[in-house]
LUMMARPA-714507 format. One record per residue: residue number from 1; chain; x, y, z of N, C-alpha, C in turn. Coordinates in Angstrom, 2 decimals, always signed. Each point is the difference from the previous one (the first is absolute). Example, Ala and Ser with C-alpha at 12.3 -4.5 7.8 and 13.67 -1.06 7.14 Angstrom:
2
{n: 1, chain: A, n.east: +13.19, n.north: -5.69, n.up: +7.80, ca.east: -0.89, ca.north: +1.19, ca.up: +0.00, c.east: +0.90, c.north: +1.20, c.up: +0.00}
{n: 2, chain: A, n.east: -0.35, n.north: +1.05, n.up: -0.72, ca.east: +0.82, ca.north: +1.19, ca.up: +0.06, c.east: -0.77, c.north: +1.09, c.up: +0.73}
This chain:
88
{n: 1, chain: A, n.east: -9.34, n.north: -2.21, n.up: +8.06, ca.east: +0.21, ca.north: -0.38, ca.up: -1.38, c.east: +1.07, c.north: +0.90, c.up: -0.61}
{n: 2, chain: A, n.east: +0.92, n.north: -0.58, n.up: -0.69, ca.east: +1.09, ca.north: +0.75, ca.up: -0.61, c.east: -0.48, c.north: +0.58, c.up: -1.35}
{n: 3, chain: A, n.east: +0.33, n.north: +1.26, n.up: -0.24, ca.east: -0.45, ca.north: +0.65, ca.up: -1.23, c.east: +0.90, c.north: -0.37, c.up: -1.16}
{n: 4, chain: A, n.east: -0.51, n.north: +0.20, n.up: -1.20, ca.east: +0.79, ca.north: -0.33, ca.up: -1.19, c.east: +1.21, c.north: +0.93, c.up: -0.12}
{n: 5, chain: A, n.east: -0.13, n.north: +1.23, n.up: +0.49, ca.east: +1.15, ca.north: +0.91, ca.up: -0.03, c.east: +1.12, c.north: -0.50, c.up: +0.90}
{n: 6, chain: A, n.east: -0.38, n.north: -0.51, n.up: +1.18, ca.east: +0.99, ca.north: -0.54, ca.up: +0.93, c.east: +0.66, c.north: -1.25, c.up: -0.58}
{n: 7, chain: A, n.east: -0.79, n.north: -0.86, n.up: -0.68, ca.east: +0.56, ca.north: -1.18, ca.up: -0.65, c.east: +1.00, c.north: +0.40, c.up: -1.07}
{n: 8, chain: A, n.east: -0.36, n.north: +1.01, n.up: -0.80, ca.east: +0.89, ca.north: +0.45, ca.up: -1.07, c.east: +1.29, c.north: +0.56, c.up: +0.57}
{n: 9, chain: A, n.east: -0.10, n.north: +0.73, n.up: +1.09, ca.east: +1.18, ca.north: +0.57, ca.up: +0.64, c.east: +0.93, c.north: -1.10, c.up: +0.53}
{n: 10, chain: A, n.east: -0.59, n.north: -1.00, n.up: +0.64, ca.east: +0.79, ca.north: -1.11, ca.up: +0.54, c.east: +0.65, c.north: -0.79, c.up: -1.13}
{n: 11, chain: A, n.east: -0.76, n.north: -0.29, n.up: -1.05, ca.east: +0.56, ca.north: -0.80, ca.up: -1.09, c.east: +1.06, c.north: +0.78, c.up: -0.76}
{n: 12, chain: A, n.east: -0.13, n.north: +1.34, n.up: -0.08, ca.east: +1.00, ca.north: +0.81, ca.up: -0.68, c.east: +1.35, c.north: -0.11, c.up: +0.70}
{n: 13, chain: A, n.east: -0.02, n.north: -0.09, n.up: +1.32, ca.east: +1.24, ca.north: -0.09, ca.up: +0.77, c.east: +0.65, c.north: -1.37, c.up: -0.08}
{n: 14, chain: A, n.east: -0.81, n.north: -1.06, n.up: -0.19, ca.east: +0.53, ca.north: -1.36, ca.up: +0.12, c.east: +0.06, c.north: -0.78, c.up: -1.30}
{n: 15, chain: A, n.east: -0.58, n.north: +0.51, n.up: -1.06, ca.east: -0.06, ca.north: -0.79, ca.up: -1.24, c.east: +1.36, c.north: -0.13, c.up: -0.67}
{n: 16, chain: A, n.east: +0.13, n.north: -1.07, n.up: -0.79, ca.east: +1.26, ca.north: -0.28, ca.up: -0.67, c.east: +0.04, c.north: +0.55, c.up: -1.41}
{n: 17, chain: A, n.east: -1.18, n.north: +0.18, n.up: -0.62, ca.east: -0.10, ca.north: +0.61, ca.up: -1.33, c.east: -1.30, c.north: +0.80, c.up: -0.06}
{n: 18, chain: A, n.east: -0.26, n.north: +0.67, n.up: -1.11, ca.east: -1.11, ca.north: +0.95, ca.up: -0.10, c.east: -1.37, c.north: -0.61, c.up: +0.28}
{n: 19, chain: A, n.east: -0.26, n.north: -1.20, n.up: -0.48, ca.east: -1.32, ca.north: -0.59, ca.up: +0.13, c.east: -0.07, c.north: -1.08, c.up: +1.08}
{n: 20, chain: A, n.east: +0.93, n.north: +0.02, n.up: +0.91, ca.east: +0.06, ca.north: -0.99, ca.up: +1.06, c.east: -1.08, c.north: +0.30, c.up: +1.06}
{n: 21, chain: A, n.east: -0.95, n.north: -0.92, n.up: +0.13, ca.east: -1.03, ca.north: +0.17, ca.up: +1.02, c.east: -0.19, c.north: -1.26, c.up: +0.84}
{n: 22, chain: A, n.east: +0.68, n.north: -1.07, n.up: -0.35, ca.east: -0.25, ca.north: -1.26, ca.up: +0.70, c.east: +1.23, c.north: -0.67, c.up: +0.55}
{n: 23, chain: A, n.east: +1.14, n.north: +0.65, n.up: -0.05, ca.east: +1.20, ca.north: -0.64, ca.up: +0.55, c.east: -0.14, c.north: -0.11, c.up: +1.52}
{n: 24, chain: A, n.east: +0.71, n.north: -0.93, n.up: +0.61, ca.east: -0.11, ca.north: -0.18, ca.up: +1.45, c.east: +0.33, c.north: +1.27, c.up: +0.78}
{n: 25, chain: A, n.east: +0.92, n.north: +0.81, n.up: -0.48, ca.east: +0.35, ca.north: +1.23, ca.up: +0.71, c.east: -1.19, c.north: +0.96, c.up: +0.03}
{n: 26, chain: A, n.east: -0.67, n.north: +0.16, n.up: -1.14, ca.east: -1.15, ca.north: +0.90, ca.up: -0.08, c.east: -1.14, c.north: -0.54, c.up: +0.86}
{n: 27, chain: A, n.east: -0.24, n.north: -1.30, n.up: -0.07, ca.east: -1.06, ca.north: -0.60, ca.up: +0.80, c.east: +0.26, c.north: +0.20, c.up: +1.50}
{n: 28, chain: A, n.east: +1.24, n.north: -0.20, n.up: +0.42, ca.east: +0.34, ca.north: +0.18, ca.up: +1.41, c.east: -0.16, c.north: +1.46, c.up: +0.42}
{n: 29, chain: A, n.east: +0.33, n.north: +0.93, n.up: -0.90, ca.east: -0.17, ca.north: +1.41, ca.up: +0.31, c.east: -1.46, c.north: +0.39, c.up: +0.18}
{n: 30, chain: A, n.east: -0.85, n.north: -0.52, n.up: -0.87, ca.east: -1.44, ca.north: +0.29, ca.up: +0.11, c.east: -0.56, c.north: -0.62, c.up: +1.27}
{n: 31, chain: A, n.east: +0.42, n.north: -1.22, n.up: +0.32, ca.east: -0.45, ca.north: -0.63, ca.up: +1.24, c.east: +0.45, c.north: +0.79, c.up: +1.22}
{n: 32, chain: A, n.east: +1.21, n.north: +0.53, n.up: -0.04, ca.east: +0.51, ca.north: +0.79, ca.up: +1.11, c.east: -0.83, c.north: +1.27, c.up: +0.19}
{n: 33, chain: A, n.east: -0.39, n.north: +0.64, n.up: -1.10, ca.east: -0.85, ca.north: +1.19, ca.up: +0.10, c.east: -1.36, c.north: -0.35, c.up: +0.58}
{n: 34, chain: A, n.east: -0.57, n.north: -1.12, n.up: -0.43, ca.east: -1.30, ca.north: -0.44, ca.up: +0.53, c.east: +0.11, c.north: -0.35, c.up: +1.48}
{n: 35, chain: A, n.east: +1.11, n.north: -0.63, n.up: +0.39, ca.east: +0.21, ca.north: -0.36, ca.up: +1.41, c.east: +0.09, c.north: +1.26, c.up: +0.85}
{n: 36, chain: A, n.east: +0.67, n.north: +1.02, n.up: -0.50, ca.east: +0.12, ca.north: +1.25, ca.up: +0.75, c.east: -1.38, c.north: +0.65, c.up: +0.19}
{n: 37, chain: A, n.east: -0.82, n.north: -0.01, n.up: -1.04, ca.east: -1.33, ca.north: +0.58, ca.up: +0.12, c.east: -0.88, c.north: -0.79, c.up: +0.96}
{n: 38, chain: A, n.east: +0.07, n.north: -1.33, n.up: -0.07, ca.east: -0.79, ca.north: -0.82, ca.up: +0.91, c.east: +0.48, c.north: +0.15, c.up: +1.45}
{n: 39, chain: A, n.east: +1.29, n.north: +0.18, n.up: +0.19, ca.east: +0.53, ca.north: +0.20, ca.up: +1.34, c.east: -0.54, c.north: +1.28, c.up: +0.60}
{n: 40, chain: A, n.east: -0.04, n.north: +1.07, n.up: -0.78, ca.east: -0.57, ca.north: +1.26, ca.up: +0.48, c.east: -1.49, c.north: -0.17, c.up: +0.31}
{n: 41, chain: A, n.east: -0.71, n.north: -0.73, n.up: -0.84, ca.east: -1.41, ca.north: -0.25, ca.up: +0.22, c.east: -0.21, c.north: -0.76, c.up: +1.31}
{n: 42, chain: A, n.east: +0.85, n.north: -0.99, n.up: +0.25, ca.east: -0.15, ca.north: -0.81, ca.up: +1.20, c.east: +0.30, c.north: +0.78, c.up: +1.27}
{n: 43, chain: A, n.east: +0.83, n.north: +1.03, n.up: -0.09, ca.east: +0.26, ca.north: +0.84, ca.up: +1.17, c.east: -1.25, c.north: +0.77, c.up: +0.41}
{n: 44, chain: A, n.east: -0.80, n.north: +0.38, n.up: -0.98, ca.east: -1.23, ca.north: +0.75, ca.up: +0.29, c.east: -1.18, c.north: -0.91, c.up: +0.31}
{n: 45, chain: A, n.east: -0.02, n.north: -1.19, n.up: -0.59, ca.east: -1.13, ca.north: -0.93, ca.up: +0.15, c.east: +0.51, c.north: -1.34, c.up: +0.52}
{n: 46, chain: A, n.east: +0.19, n.north: -0.06, n.up: +1.30, ca.east: +0.62, ca.north: -1.18, ca.up: +0.61, c.east: -0.84, c.north: -1.28, c.up: -0.12}
{n: 47, chain: A, n.east: -1.30, n.north: +0.15, n.up: -0.12, ca.east: -0.87, ca.north: -1.17, ca.up: -0.02, c.east: -0.46, c.north: -0.40, c.up: -1.40}
{n: 48, chain: A, n.east: +0.67, n.north: +0.48, n.up: -1.02, ca.east: -0.33, ca.north: -0.38, ca.up: -1.38, c.east: +0.77, c.north: -1.28, c.up: -0.33}
{n: 49, chain: A, n.east: -0.62, n.north: -1.12, n.up: +0.29, ca.east: +0.69, ca.north: -1.27, ca.up: -0.14, c.east: +0.13, c.north: -0.46, c.up: -1.44}
{n: 50, chain: A, n.east: -0.87, n.north: +0.46, n.up: -0.88, ca.east: +0.14, ca.north: -0.31, ca.up: -1.42, c.east: +1.25, c.north: +0.67, c.up: -0.56}
{n: 51, chain: A, n.east: +0.23, n.north: +1.24, n.up: +0.39, ca.east: +1.20, ca.north: +0.71, ca.up: -0.45, c.east: +1.25, c.north: -0.64, c.up: +0.60}
{n: 52, chain: A, n.east: -0.12, n.north: -0.48, n.up: +1.24, ca.east: +1.14, ca.north: -0.67, ca.up: +0.63, c.east: +0.38, c.north: -1.26, c.up: -0.77}
{n: 53, chain: A, n.east: -1.03, n.north: -0.76, n.up: -0.38, ca.east: +0.26, ca.north: -1.22, ca.up: -0.77, c.east: +0.64, c.north: +0.33, c.up: -1.34}
{n: 54, chain: A, n.east: -0.50, n.north: +1.04, n.up: -0.67, ca.east: +0.58, ca.north: +0.43, ca.up: -1.28, c.east: +1.44, c.north: +0.44, c.up: +0.17}
{n: 55, chain: A, n.east: +0.28, n.north: +0.71, n.up: +1.09, ca.east: +1.36, ca.north: +0.45, ca.up: +0.28, c.east: +0.94, c.north: -1.18, c.up: +0.20}
{n: 56, chain: A, n.east: -0.42, n.north: -0.96, n.up: +0.79, ca.east: +0.85, ca.north: -1.17, ca.up: +0.24, c.east: +0.20, c.north: -0.81, c.up: -1.27}
{n: 57, chain: A, n.east: -1.03, n.north: -0.08, n.up: -0.82, ca.east: +0.11, ca.north: -0.70, ca.up: -1.28, c.east: +1.02, c.north: +0.68, c.up: -0.92}
{n: 58, chain: A, n.east: -0.07, n.north: +1.33, n.up: -0.07, ca.east: +0.94, ca.north: +0.75, ca.up: -0.83, c.east: +1.43, c.north: -0.15, c.up: +0.48}
{n: 59, chain: A, n.east: +0.19, n.north: +0.03, n.up: +1.31, ca.east: +1.35, ca.north: -0.16, ca.up: +0.55, c.east: +0.56, c.north: -1.38, c.up: -0.38}
{n: 60, chain: A, n.east: -0.84, n.north: -1.03, n.up: +0.07, ca.east: +0.44, ca.north: -1.34, ca.up: -0.38, c.east: +0.34, c.north: -0.11, c.up: -1.47}
{n: 61, chain: A, n.east: -0.83, n.north: +0.61, n.up: -0.86, ca.east: +0.27, ca.north: -0.02, ca.up: -1.43, c.east: +1.30, c.north: +0.71, c.up: -0.32}
{n: 62, chain: A, n.east: +0.21, n.north: +1.17, n.up: +0.64, ca.east: +1.24, ca.north: +0.74, ca.up: -0.25, c.east: +1.20, c.north: -0.80, c.up: +0.48}
{n: 63, chain: A, n.east: -0.14, n.north: -0.69, n.up: +1.12, ca.east: +1.09, ca.north: -0.81, ca.up: +0.52, c.east: +0.38, c.north: -1.10, c.up: -0.99}
{n: 64, chain: A, n.east: -1.02, n.north: -0.68, n.up: -0.56, ca.east: +0.28, ca.north: -1.06, ca.up: -0.97, c.east: +0.63, c.north: +0.57, c.up: -1.27}
{n: 65, chain: A, n.east: -0.46, n.north: +1.15, n.up: -0.43, ca.east: +0.54, ca.north: +0.63, ca.up: -1.20, c.east: +1.46, c.north: +0.41, c.up: +0.22}
{n: 66, chain: A, n.east: +0.29, n.north: +0.57, n.up: +1.16, ca.east: +1.39, ca.north: +0.40, ca.up: +0.29, c.east: +0.90, c.north: -1.23, c.up: +0.15}
{n: 67, chain: A, n.east: -0.55, n.north: -1.09, n.up: +0.50, ca.east: +0.78, ca.north: -1.24, ca.up: +0.10, c.east: +0.37, c.north: -0.49, c.up: -1.40}
{n: 68, chain: A, n.east: -0.95, n.north: +0.11, n.up: -0.93, ca.east: +0.26, ca.north: -0.37, ca.up: -1.40, c.east: +1.10, c.north: +0.87, c.up: -0.59}
{n: 69, chain: A, n.east: -0.07, n.north: +1.30, n.up: +0.23, ca.east: +1.02, ca.north: +0.91, ca.up: -0.53, c.east: +1.36, c.north: -0.33, c.up: +0.61}
{n: 70, chain: A, n.east: +0.03, n.north: -0.32, n.up: +1.28, ca.east: +1.27, ca.north: -0.32, ca.up: +0.66, c.east: +0.61, c.north: -1.27, c.up: -0.57}
{n: 71, chain: A, n.east: -0.84, n.north: -0.98, n.up: -0.34, ca.east: +0.52, ca.north: -1.24, ca.up: -0.56, c.east: +0.53, c.north: +0.21, c.up: -1.42}
{n: 72, chain: A, n.east: -0.65, n.north: +0.88, n.up: -0.77, ca.east: +0.41, ca.north: +0.25, ca.up: -1.38, c.east: +1.27, c.north: +0.84, c.up: -0.07}
{n: 73, chain: A, n.east: +0.04, n.north: +1.09, n.up: +0.78, ca.east: +1.13, ca.north: +0.92, ca.up: -0.06, c.east: +0.13, c.north: +0.71, c.up: +1.34}
{n: 74, chain: A, n.east: +1.00, n.north: -0.36, n.up: +0.76, ca.east: +0.19, ca.north: +0.57, ca.up: +1.34, c.east: +0.30, c.north: +1.48, c.up: +0.00}
{n: 75, chain: A, n.east: +0.76, n.north: +0.47, n.up: -0.98, ca.east: +0.34, ca.north: +1.42, ca.up: -0.06, c.east: -1.23, c.north: +0.85, c.up: -0.31}
{n: 76, chain: A, n.east: -0.83, n.north: -0.50, n.up: -0.90, ca.east: -1.24, ca.north: +0.72, ca.up: -0.33, c.east: -0.92, c.north: +0.06, c.up: +1.23}
{n: 77, chain: A, n.east: -0.03, n.north: -1.07, n.up: +0.77, ca.east: -0.80, ca.north: -0.04, ca.up: +1.22, c.east: +0.46, c.north: +1.06, c.up: +0.99}
{n: 78, chain: A, n.east: +1.31, n.north: +0.07, n.up: +0.20, ca.east: +0.53, ca.north: +0.98, ca.up: +0.96, c.east: -0.29, c.north: +1.43, c.up: -0.43}
{n: 79, chain: A, n.east: +0.13, n.north: +0.28, n.up: -1.29, ca.east: -0.29, ca.north: +1.35, ca.up: -0.47, c.east: -1.49, c.north: +0.30, c.up: +0.08}
{n: 80, chain: A, n.east: -0.84, n.north: -1.01, n.up: -0.22, ca.east: -1.46, ca.north: +0.20, ca.up: +0.06, c.east: -0.46, c.north: +0.31, c.up: +1.42}
{n: 81, chain: A, n.east: +0.48, n.north: -0.74, n.up: +0.99, ca.east: -0.45, ca.north: +0.28, ca.up: +1.36, c.east: +0.54, c.north: +1.35, c.up: +0.48}
{n: 82, chain: A, n.east: +1.14, n.north: +0.41, n.up: -0.53, ca.east: +0.52, ca.north: +1.32, ca.up: +0.35, c.east: -0.89, c.north: +1.09, c.up: -0.60}
{n: 83, chain: A, n.east: -0.42, n.north: -0.17, n.up: -1.27, ca.east: -0.88, ca.north: +0.98, ca.up: -0.65, c.east: -1.36, c.north: +0.07, c.up: +0.69}
{n: 84, chain: A, n.east: -0.51, n.north: -1.16, n.up: +0.42, ca.east: -1.32, ca.north: -0.03, ca.up: +0.62, c.east: +0.03, c.north: +0.43, c.up: +1.47}
{n: 85, chain: A, n.east: +1.17, n.north: -0.04, n.up: +0.61, ca.east: +0.12, ca.north: +0.41, ca.up: +1.38, c.east: -0.56, c.north: -1.02, c.up: +0.98}
{n: 86, chain: A, n.east: +0.15, n.north: -1.29, n.up: -0.32, ca.east: -0.48, ca.north: -1.04, ca.up: +0.91, c.east: +1.17, c.north: -0.82, c.up: +0.49}
{n: 87, chain: A, n.east: -0.21, n.north: -0.73, n.up: +1.05, ca.east: +1.03, ca.north: -0.87, ca.up: +0.61, c.east: +1.26, c.north: +0.77, c.up: +0.31}
{n: 88, chain: A, n.east: -0.15, n.north: +0.94, n.up: +0.86, ca.east: +1.12, ca.north: +0.89, ca.up: +0.34, c.east: +1.06, c.north: -0.76, c.up: +0.66}
């Protein structure tokens, strides 16, 4: 589970204005942090199939969200994936 401090840190780096908490960039950043935590969990607990399902669900949601960002603004998409460190 991602802590509220970690969420605040992620949103501080990706937000567009002071009270931005729901923009696609912030949502994708929070999902990326949750995916990283679940990935570490899965390395230790290989047979936790509920966590595996949650991980795959999150990856799919993030993929759809990034697809939306790419359709709206390609330059913003490229800068977002660079900030998040995904799709090398």
